[in-house]
N, C-alpha and C positions, 0 to 999 in steps of 0.2 A: 421735317424728321425725325425718328425714333430715336429716343434716349435710351444708351447700351447698358443696361442695369451692371453693375460689376458683382461678382459670384465670391460667394466664401464656400468653401469646401469642406465640409463636418463632417471626420471620421467618427461611426456611430459603431459600438457594439454590442447594445441593445435597443430594439426600437422606442422604448419608455427611456431611453436616459439618451434625452436629447436637450439640444441648450435652453429649455422652457420660454422664462421670459425673454431671455436674451435675443428669439425668434424676432418681438417685436421690435426690441431697437434695430433689429440689422432693417426690417422692413420699412422703419420711420424714416432710414438714411439713404434705400435706395438700392438695398443689395437683397441680393439672390439668395438665399438659402439654400443649399446645396448636398441634400445628406446621403452620405456612400457607406451603406452598411454593411459591416466588413464582416461581419457574425452571421451575415447571410448568404455568401459568396458574390457580393456587389464588387467587382475591379474600380481600382482607385486609379480615377480618372488623368487626363496629362497635368500637369500642375501652370503648366505654362499658360497664363491669360488671367487665371485665378489672382483674385484680390487677395487673398487670406487663406491660412487653414487654421482650420480650429478642431481637435482632438477631444472628444468624451468621452465617460467613466462607463465601466463595464464592471461586469464579476469577476472576470478573468484578472489573471496575473501574470507581469510583460514575460516572465521566463517559463511560460507555457506553452510555447511553439510547436510541441510535440500535439496536444490539444485541440492549440488552433495555430494551424500553419501560418494564414495569413498575418501573423504579428510578426513575421520576417520582413515581408513586403513594405507594412505599414510601415515600422522602424526607418526604413531605407527611404521611403518616401516622407518621414518625417526630418530625416537627416538632410537630405536634399533640399525641400523646402526648407529651410532654416539656415545652410550650409551656404547650396548653392545658387537656388533662386530668392534667395534674403526675404521670403514672403514673412508678412507678419503673422504673427502666431499663437494662439491663444487657445491654454490645454487646460480640461477641468479633473479631477480625480487620478484616472486610469489618466487620461491623455496627458497629465502632470508629471506620473512618474513615466511615461513612453518618452516625453520630450528630455529627459535626465538619461534614460538607458541607452537612448536614440543616438546622442553625441558625449559617450564617455563618462557619465555618473553610473552609480548603481543604486539600487532599490533592492529592497528584502522586506522581511516580513516584520512588523511593529511590536516591539515589544508587549507593548498592550494596545490593540487597536481603540479606534474612536467611533463611537455611534450615538450620534444624539448632538443636539444643540449647544455647544461647548464655544469656549470664550479662543480667539488667538489675536498677538500680538504683533505692532511690527516691531522687527530687528533695527535697534536703536545703533548700531554702532557699525553702520552704513550708511554712505549719502541718501538724503533722499531719492525715491525713486518717483517717476512720471508718473507709473504704474497704480502708488500709493499717494498719488494727490489732495487733498481733500478728503481722505479718510481717517478715521476716527484711528486714535494708538489702541485703540482695544476694540473687535469686536463680538459678536455674537455671530456662531454660522453653521449648519446641517454639517456633521460628520459622516460618513458612513465608507469607514477603510481598515484593511487590517495590514496592509505593507505602505509603506514611506519610502521617500528619497534616503539613500545611509549614504550615498555623496555626491557631490554634486559636477553635474560637467565641468570642465578645464574653466572655463568659459562663464560658467554659474553664478549669480549670487543668490545668497536667500532674503527674502524680503520678509517674511513672517512665519512665527514661530507658537509652537503651545506648548505646554510642558512635557507630554509628550511626545512631541513630533518638532524637531527641529528647524524643519522646509516646509513650511505650511503653504508658502507662494515663493516664486524664484524668478529668476531673469535670468535671460541666456543673450548676451547680444546684446542690441539698442530695440531687436525689433519683438523678439519669444520672451510669454509672461506665462505664466500656468500658474495653480492653485490648488491644492489637495483637496480642499474643502469644498462645500456646494452653496450657492447665494444663485442661482439660477430657475430654483425651483418654484413650483405655480402650486395650487389648491391639491392638484390627481398625485403628486410626485410620491410622498411619503406612503399612500396607500398601490401605487404602482410598483414601487420600490419593495416593500415588504410580501407583495406575491412572489416578487424570487428567490430560488429555496436558499440560493449563496446570501444573498441579503437578508433574508430572513430569519437565518441561524446566524448572524453575525449580530443580530437584532438582538434577539435573545441570549446569546452569550451576556452581552451587556449590559442591557434592562430587564432581563427575565423574560419568563412567557408572558409577562402581560403586559411588556413594554412598550408596543405598540401603540394602544392607544396612547399612553403618557406622552409621547413622539410626534404624533399625530395633530397631539391637542398644544405641542411646546410648538410646533414648524407652523401650525396654522398662526399660534400670536403672534410671532415673530416673522411671519410673512410681508407686512405691507416695509418693516424696515429691512426684511432683504432686498424684498425689491429695488426701496432707494440705493442700496449699497451698491448692490449688480448694474444696476445702469451708471454711480459716479466711478464704476470699476471698467465697466464698458468702454463710456466716452475716455478718458482717461488712456484706458488700450489703444482708442483709434488713434486721440490725440498725439501720444509716443511712436504709433507708427506711422504718421503720414497720410492718415486717411481722412 
């Protein structure tokens, strides 16, 4: 008898902004990665039967519903996934912000954006989270954002922070987790992202016109550590969600 593989729906907003190395982890565990390219007009499939929902990053902002009307349906789907279906959820960058916006929090422009390899730290004032089990107190990550979660959802909890951004990672309830930063990257990530006009502008504003090469070198040097931390977070997410 054939084994039925479990599907992880992945909402994408740009074809080059995908789960990166996390795709390897899913494949190793027998999950099918099912991308839904919302920016290309792909419809949101039924949530029933999915093992989990992941939401990736993108160059748009959560409030740009006039420019990107599909954001309305996406927020509704995230709300239904977390509140009604209680699906395990994982959000990356824009997906982190969409989780907050969909569930009653607020997202706005950051006072100062973050682009580069930068440090984030665990929030000590809260009880330990299973999402951060075995993670260091402070870790370097790739940042590339100009918006941020400015108010948590009613049952949201900040898990990590940086000097510029108070909500670098959060949980909502027991099965929804998200992060503003990037650990999913591969060797191709920075070259591909810097070709996107909105990302290139943010890069130049933060690091100067010659900052791309510096960022590429820094990301490449940190990649083995990023991959190790990504695997730890993935395992923590899976265990916390009972998968």
